[in-house]
C-alpha positions as CSV (number, residue, x, y, z in Angstrom):
1,M,-0.2,-0.1,0.3
2,H,1.2,3.7,-0.8
3,T,1.4,5.7,2.2
4,T,2.5,8.8,0.0
5,S,-0.6,11.7,-0.3
6,P,-2.2,11.1,-3.7
7,V,-1.8,14.7,-4.0
8,R,1.5,14.2,-4.1
9,R,1.6,11.0,-6.3
10,I,-0.5,12.4,-9.1
11,T,1.7,15.7,-9.0
12,D,5.3,13.6,-9.1
13,Q,7.2,14.7,-12.2
14,A,8.2,10.7,-12.7
15,V,5.0,9.6,-13.6
16,R,4.5,12.6,-15.6
17,A,5.3,10.0,-18.8
18,D,2.7,7.6,-17.9
19,P,0.3,8.7,-14.8
20,Y,-2.3,6.9,-16.3
21,P,-1.0,3.0,-13.6
22,V,-1.1,5.6,-10.6
23,Y,-5.0,7.4,-12.0
24,A,-6.1,3.7,-12.1
25,E,-5.4,2.8,-8.8
26,L,-7.3,5.9,-7.2
27,R,-10.2,5.1,-9.3
28,G,-10.9,2.4,-6.6
29,T,-12.0,4.7,-4.6
30,P,-14.8,7.7,-6.7
31,V,-13.9,10.0,-4.2
32,V,-10.0,10.4,-2.4
33,R,-9.5,12.6,0.5
34,D,-5.9,13.8,0.4
35,D,-4.4,14.8,3.6
36,S,-4.2,17.9,2.5
37,G,-8.2,18.8,2.9
38,I,-8.2,18.1,-0.5
39,H,-10.9,15.8,-2.4
40,L,-9.9,13.8,-5.6
41,V,-12.9,12.8,-7.8
42,T,-11.2,9.7,-10.1
43,T,-14.4,8.1,-11.4
44,Y,-16.1,9.1,-15.0
45,W,-19.6,9.5,-13.9
46,E,-19.0,10.8,-11.0
47,I,-16.8,13.5,-12.8
48,R,-19.4,14.3,-15.2
49,N,-21.9,14.8,-13.2
50,L,-20.0,17.4,-10.6
51,L,-18.5,19.1,-14.0
52,Q,-22.8,20.2,-14.2
53,D,-23.4,20.6,-10.7
54,P,-24.5,24.4,-10.0
55,R,-23.1,23.8,-6.2
56,I,-19.3,22.9,-7.5
57,S,-18.1,26.1,-7.3
58,S,-14.9,27.1,-9.9
59,D,-14.2,31.2,-7.8
60,A,-11.4,30.5,-5.5
61,R,-13.0,32.8,-3.3
62,N,-15.7,30.1,-1.6
63,L,-12.8,28.2,-0.4
64,A,-12.8,27.4,3.6
65,P,-10.7,29.9,5.3
66,G,-7.6,28.1,5.5
67,A,-7.9,25.6,2.9
68,D,-4.8,24.7,0.6
69,P,-5.8,24.3,-3.1
70,L,-1.8,23.5,-3.5
71,V,-1.0,23.7,-7.4
72,G,-2.4,24.7,-10.0
73,T,-5.1,27.4,-7.8
74,T,-3.4,30.4,-7.4
75,P,-5.6,32.7,-7.4
76,D,-6.0,35.5,-9.2
77,D,-4.8,39.1,-7.5
78,E,-7.1,41.5,-6.3
79,G,-6.2,44.6,-6.8
80,M,-4.2,43.3,-10.0
81,L,-6.5,42.5,-12.6
82,P,-9.8,40.1,-12.1
83,P,-10.5,36.8,-11.8
84,S,-10.5,35.6,-15.5
85,F,-14.5,34.1,-17.1
86,I,-13.0,30.5,-16.0
87,R,-12.7,30.9,-12.3
88,L,-15.9,32.6,-12.2
89,D,-19.6,31.2,-11.2
90,P,-22.8,32.3,-13.3
91,P,-24.8,34.4,-13.5
92,E,-21.4,36.8,-14.1
93,H,-19.2,33.9,-15.7
94,D,-22.1,33.6,-18.1
95,R,-22.1,37.4,-19.0
96,L,-18.3,37.5,-19.5
97,R,-18.2,34.5,-21.7
98,R,-20.9,35.4,-24.0
99,L,-19.1,38.9,-24.2
100,A,-15.6,37.3,-25.1
101,M,-17.3,34.3,-27.2
102,R,-19.1,36.9,-29.6
103,P,-16.5,38.1,-32.2
104,F,-15.5,34.1,-32.2
105,G,-18.1,32.0,-32.7
106,P,-22.0,31.0,-32.5
107,P,-24.7,33.5,-32.7
108,H,-22.9,36.6,-33.4
109,S,-20.0,35.2,-35.3
110,P,-21.0,31.8,-36.4
111,R,-18.8,31.2,-39.1
112,R,-15.5,32.8,-37.6
113,I,-13.6,29.2,-37.3
114,H,-14.9,28.0,-40.5
115,D,-13.4,31.0,-42.2
116,M,-10.2,30.4,-40.6
117,R,-9.8,26.9,-41.9
118,G,-7.8,27.8,-45.6
119,D,-5.2,30.6,-43.1
120,L,-4.6,27.3,-41.2
121,A,-3.9,24.5,-43.2
122,G,-1.4,27.6,-45.0
123,T,0.2,27.7,-41.8
124,V,0.9,23.9,-41.4
125,T,1.9,23.9,-45.3
126,G,4.5,26.5,-44.5
127,L,6.1,24.8,-41.3
128,I,5.9,21.3,-42.9
129,D,7.8,23.2,-45.9
130,G,10.5,24.4,-43.1
131,L,11.4,21.5,-42.5
132,D,12.7,20.5,-46.1
133,G,16.6,19.3,-46.2
134,R,16.1,18.2,-42.8
135,D,16.3,14.4,-41.4
136,R,15.3,15.8,-37.7
137,F,13.3,17.7,-36.1
138,D,11.5,18.5,-32.6
139,V,7.6,18.3,-33.1
140,V,7.2,20.9,-30.2
141,D,9.7,24.1,-31.2
142,D,9.9,23.3,-35.1
143,F,5.8,22.9,-35.5
144,A,3.1,22.3,-32.6
145,Y,4.0,25.3,-30.7
146,P,4.4,27.9,-33.2
147,F,1.1,27.1,-35.0
148,P,-1.4,28.0,-32.1
149,V,0.6,30.8,-31.1
150,A,0.6,32.2,-34.8
151,V,-3.4,31.5,-34.6
152,I,-3.9,33.2,-31.6
153,C,-1.8,36.3,-32.4
154,Q,-4.0,36.2,-35.5
155,L,-7.3,36.0,-33.5
156,L,-6.4,38.5,-30.4
157,G,-4.3,40.8,-32.7
158,V,-1.3,40.7,-30.9
159,P,1.6,41.2,-33.4
160,R,3.7,38.3,-34.1
161,E,6.8,39.7,-33.6
162,D,5.9,40.2,-29.7
163,E,5.4,36.6,-29.4
164,P,9.7,36.2,-27.9
165,H,8.2,38.5,-25.2
166,F,5.2,37.3,-24.1
167,R,6.3,33.9,-24.4
168,R,8.6,34.5,-21.4
169,L,5.6,36.0,-19.9
170,V,3.3,32.9,-20.3
171,D,5.9,30.1,-19.1
172,V,6.0,32.0,-16.1
173,V,2.4,32.0,-15.5
174,V,2.4,28.5,-17.0
175,A,4.5,27.1,-14.1
176,G,2.3,28.2,-11.6
177,L,0.6,24.6,-12.4
178,S,3.9,22.7,-10.9
179,P,4.4,21.3,-7.8
180,A,7.2,23.9,-6.3
181,E,9.2,24.1,-3.4
182,D,9.6,27.4,-2.8
183,Q,5.3,28.2,-3.2
184,E,5.6,31.6,-2.0
185,A,8.5,32.5,-4.3
186,Q,6.7,30.5,-7.4
187,R,3.4,33.0,-6.3
188,H,5.2,36.4,-7.0
189,A,6.3,35.1,-10.0
190,V,3.3,34.7,-11.2
191,R,1.7,37.3,-9.8
192,Q,4.6,39.5,-11.8
193,G,4.2,37.5,-14.7
194,R,0.3,38.2,-15.0
195,L,1.0,42.3,-14.0
196,E,3.2,42.4,-17.2
197,L,0.9,40.2,-19.1
198,G,-1.4,42.7,-18.5
199,Q,0.5,45.6,-19.2
200,Y,1.8,44.8,-22.4
201,L,-1.8,43.9,-23.5
202,A,-3.3,46.9,-22.3
203,A,-1.0,48.9,-24.2
204,L,-2.0,46.7,-26.9
205,I,-6.1,47.0,-26.2
206,E,-5.6,51.5,-26.5
207,E,-3.7,51.1,-29.9
208,H,-6.9,48.6,-30.6
209,R,-9.2,51.1,-29.8
210,R,-7.8,54.2,-31.8
211,H,-7.1,51.7,-34.5
212,P,-9.7,48.8,-35.0
213,G,-9.2,46.1,-37.0
214,D,-10.8,42.4,-37.7
215,D,-9.5,41.0,-34.4
216,M,-10.8,40.0,-31.0
217,L,-9.3,42.5,-29.0
218,S,-10.5,44.9,-31.3
219,A,-14.0,44.0,-30.9
220,W,-14.1,43.7,-27.6
221,I,-13.4,47.5,-26.7
222,T,-15.1,48.7,-29.3
223,D,-17.8,46.6,-29.9
224,E,-21.4,48.1,-28.4
225,G,-23.8,44.4,-28.1
226,P,-27.1,44.1,-26.2
227,E,-24.7,43.6,-22.7
228,G,-22.8,46.6,-23.2
229,R,-19.0,45.9,-23.4
230,M,-16.2,44.6,-21.0
231,S,-14.6,47.0,-19.1
232,L,-11.0,47.3,-20.0
233,L,-9.8,45.1,-17.1
234,E,-12.1,42.9,-17.5
235,V,-10.4,42.8,-21.6
236,I,-6.7,42.2,-20.4
237,T,-8.0,39.6,-18.3
238,N,-9.8,37.9,-20.5
239,A,-7.4,38.6,-23.2
240,V,-4.5,37.1,-20.8
241,L,-6.4,33.6,-20.3
242,L,-6.8,33.2,-23.8
243,L,-3.7,34.0,-24.6
244,I,-2.1,31.1,-22.5
245,A,-5.6,29.0,-23.2
246,G,-5.8,29.4,-26.5
247,H,-2.5,27.8,-27.7
248,E,-0.9,25.7,-24.4
249,T,-3.3,23.1,-24.4
250,T,-3.5,22.9,-28.2
251,V,0.7,22.9,-28.4
252,N,0.4,19.7,-26.2
253,L,-2.6,18.9,-27.6
254,I,-0.9,18.4,-31.2
255,T,2.5,16.7,-29.3
256,N,0.7,13.8,-27.6
257,G,-1.1,13.1,-31.4
258,M,2.5,12.7,-32.9
259,L,3.9,10.9,-30.4
260,T,0.6,8.6,-30.4
261,M,0.7,8.0,-34.3
262,L,4.5,7.8,-34.0
263,R,4.0,4.6,-31.0
264,K,1.3,3.2,-33.3
265,P,2.2,3.6,-37.0
266,E,-0.7,2.0,-38.1
267,L,-2.4,5.6,-37.3
268,L,-0.5,7.6,-39.4
269,E,-1.4,5.2,-42.7
270,L,-5.0,5.6,-41.7
271,L,-4.4,9.3,-41.9
272,R,-2.4,8.7,-45.0
273,A,-5.3,6.8,-46.7
274,E,-8.7,8.2,-44.9
275,P,-7.9,12.2,-44.0
276,M,-11.7,12.2,-43.4
277,A,-10.6,9.9,-40.5
278,A,-8.8,12.7,-38.4
279,A,-12.0,13.6,-36.9
280,R,-12.6,10.7,-35.1
281,A,-9.3,10.1,-34.5
282,V,-8.8,13.2,-32.7
283,E,-11.5,12.8,-30.5
284,E,-10.5,9.5,-29.4
285,L,-7.1,10.9,-28.1
286,L,-9.0,13.8,-26.4
287,R,-10.0,10.7,-24.3
288,Y,-6.5,8.8,-24.0
289,E,-4.4,11.9,-23.8
290,P,-6.1,15.0,-22.7
291,P,-3.5,18.1,-22.6
292,V,-6.1,19.2,-19.5
293,Q,-5.7,15.9,-17.3
294,I,-6.5,17.8,-14.1
295,L,-9.0,20.5,-13.1
296,P,-8.0,21.6,-10.1
297,Q,-10.5,24.9,-9.2
298,R,-13.3,23.8,-7.8
299,T,-14.9,24.3,-4.6
300,T,-18.0,22.8,-2.9
301,L,-20.7,25.8,-1.8
302,T,-22.4,23.6,0.7
303,D,-22.3,19.5,1.4
304,V,-22.3,17.4,-1.1
305,E,-22.6,13.5,-1.5
306,V,-20.8,12.0,-4.3
307,A,-20.9,8.0,-4.6
308,G,-21.9,7.6,-1.1
309,S,-19.0,10.5,0.4
310,V,-19.4,13.7,1.5
311,I,-17.4,16.0,0.4
312,P,-17.7,19.5,3.0
313,K,-19.2,23.0,1.6
314,G,-15.6,25.1,1.3
315,A,-13.3,22.1,0.5
316,P,-11.1,22.1,-2.5
317,V,-11.6,19.5,-5.3
318,W,-9.7,18.1,-8.0
319,L,-11.8,16.7,-10.7
320,L,-9.1,13.6,-12.6
321,L,-10.4,14.3,-16.0
322,A,-7.6,12.0,-17.9
323,S,-8.9,9.6,-15.3
324,G,-12.2,9.6,-15.7
325,N,-11.3,8.9,-19.6
326,R,-10.0,5.7,-18.8
327,D,-12.8,4.1,-16.8
328,P,-13.5,1.2,-17.7
329,A,-17.2,1.8,-16.0
330,R,-17.5,3.7,-19.2
331,F,-15.6,3.2,-22.2
332,P,-14.4,-0.6,-23.1
333,D,-11.0,-1.6,-23.1
334,P,-10.3,2.2,-21.9
335,D,-6.3,1.9,-22.7
336,R,-6.7,1.1,-26.2
337,F,-6.1,3.7,-28.4
338,D,-9.3,3.1,-31.0
339,P,-9.5,5.7,-33.9
340,K,-12.9,4.5,-34.5
341,R,-14.2,4.4,-31.1
342,E,-17.8,5.4,-32.1
343,D,-19.5,6.0,-28.6
344,N,-16.9,8.9,-26.7
345,Q,-17.8,11.0,-24.5
346,H,-14.9,12.2,-23.2
347,L,-14.2,14.9,-20.8
348,G,-11.3,16.2,-22.7
349,F,-13.1,19.4,-23.1
350,G,-14.8,19.2,-20.2
351,S,-18.4,20.1,-19.9
352,G,-21.1,22.1,-18.2
353,V,-20.6,26.1,-17.9
354,H,-17.1,25.7,-18.0
355,A,-16.8,23.6,-21.4
356,C,-13.4,24.4,-23.1
357,F,-14.1,28.1,-25.0
358,G,-11.6,27.3,-27.7
359,A,-12.6,23.3,-28.5
360,P,-14.0,24.0,-31.8
361,L,-11.1,25.7,-32.9
362,A,-8.2,23.2,-31.4
363,R,-10.2,20.7,-33.0
364,L,-10.1,22.0,-36.5
365,E,-5.9,22.8,-35.2
366,T,-5.4,19.4,-34.5
367,Q,-7.2,17.9,-37.1
368,I,-5.4,19.8,-39.6
369,A,-1.8,19.4,-38.1
370,L,-1.8,15.5,-37.8
371,T,-3.4,14.7,-41.2
372,E,-0.4,16.8,-42.7
373,L,2.1,15.7,-40.8
374,A,1.3,11.8,-41.1
375,R,1.2,12.7,-45.3
376,R,4.1,14.5,-45.5
377,L,6.5,13.0,-43.7
378,R,8.3,9.8,-44.8
379,D,9.2,7.2,-42.2
380,P,9.1,9.4,-39.2
381,Q,10.5,7.3,-36.3
382,L,10.9,8.6,-31.8
383,V,14.5,9.6,-30.8
384,E,13.5,9.3,-27.6
385,D,10.4,7.5,-26.2
386,P,9.7,8.2,-23.8
387,P,10.6,12.0,-24.1
388,P,11.1,14.5,-21.9
389,Y,7.6,16.4,-20.4
390,R,6.8,19.9,-19.2
391,P,6.7,19.8,-15.3
392,S,2.9,20.4,-14.9
393,P,0.1,17.5,-14.0
394,I,-2.5,19.8,-15.4
395,L,-2.0,20.7,-18.3
396,R,0.4,17.9,-19.7
397,G,2.4,16.8,-22.8
398,P,5.8,16.5,-24.0
399,R,8.6,19.5,-23.8
400,H,10.5,17.8,-26.9
401,L,9.9,15.7,-28.9
402,P,12.9,14.9,-31.5
403,V,12.0,13.1,-34.4
404,T,14.1,11.9,-37.4
405,M,12.6,11.3,-41.0
406,D,13.5,10.2,-44.9
407,G,12.0,13.3,-45.4
408,L,9.2,15.4,-47.3
409,A,6.6,14.2,-49.4
410,A,4.5,16.9,-51.6
């Protein structure tokens, strides 16, 4: 029997390459209470129910006094930036999400993602063409990172040449999702990173106010919809959210997909022979290797009974999405990657009011990326398996994925 805390086990860097055996063991108990007071929910139906339960809050201000949410739950700093909409509950969450969605998707902008397909394909083609003449490349640095970054910069209206500056700040903020020996120093670094990002975006937003374009920042700051506009601070904090979430998770999804294909050459062959199979393969990837493994930012607004256990009011709750996605009570043969799996209501994008805002774009980006990588890379082979992983147990993916190849197909 393991004596190490369940939270420490799933956040241990040593299991990052394969956390699924730990999840399988924890699933023996649907609700696991850690010594820290955190309640881990491990099974599919219980996670899905809580994602849609209004008694579960995403607002860290509802934690009981003294409750320690630990890694991944550094609160938004009062007096600096207000919480983004993913850290709020209805009705305020709903108002901000509707305002954020107006220039992004239905009902106000129903063609936004559809009309990006040509630009997405062109960006992918350009990145792969840039590998010509090489026999080795890093999937992360040479492809999976620059692709979604280019997309989110275009969407938000961030100058592409500013990418090195905001990448440094984003890396600092994302580091706050990883365990740290000196948590106070980590929180200070995250606060500073968020502040600098906010200052950068405030200047950029003012530029878009003076010279609006066809981008989301311009729309947020100038569009007068039926609910009015976001305040300047709301625009800043939600831009920080989308700048980070709009590429970090997609980087990991594409990289996890490429790693899965290289481990399963039959999947490469499937996408070469049947490009239309990419849609279902990406859904299976979201189940099998989700880029967001854990939702730690939850707490109970009242005592909540889950599978015979009572989670007390104000307790920190972690929803282990990746564990639920491998629950044999929901998915037959859950540890097998099946690109043609039909009944696949995975938890990869969450569920309920906080279901992933950017899911349609992430799906399309990953489908195009994996299809073209499969089609054009000749005999790609892993250099290192497992590859080195990022430290975060929440946003899980390889830090590098070196691959060899015998050139490119046209």
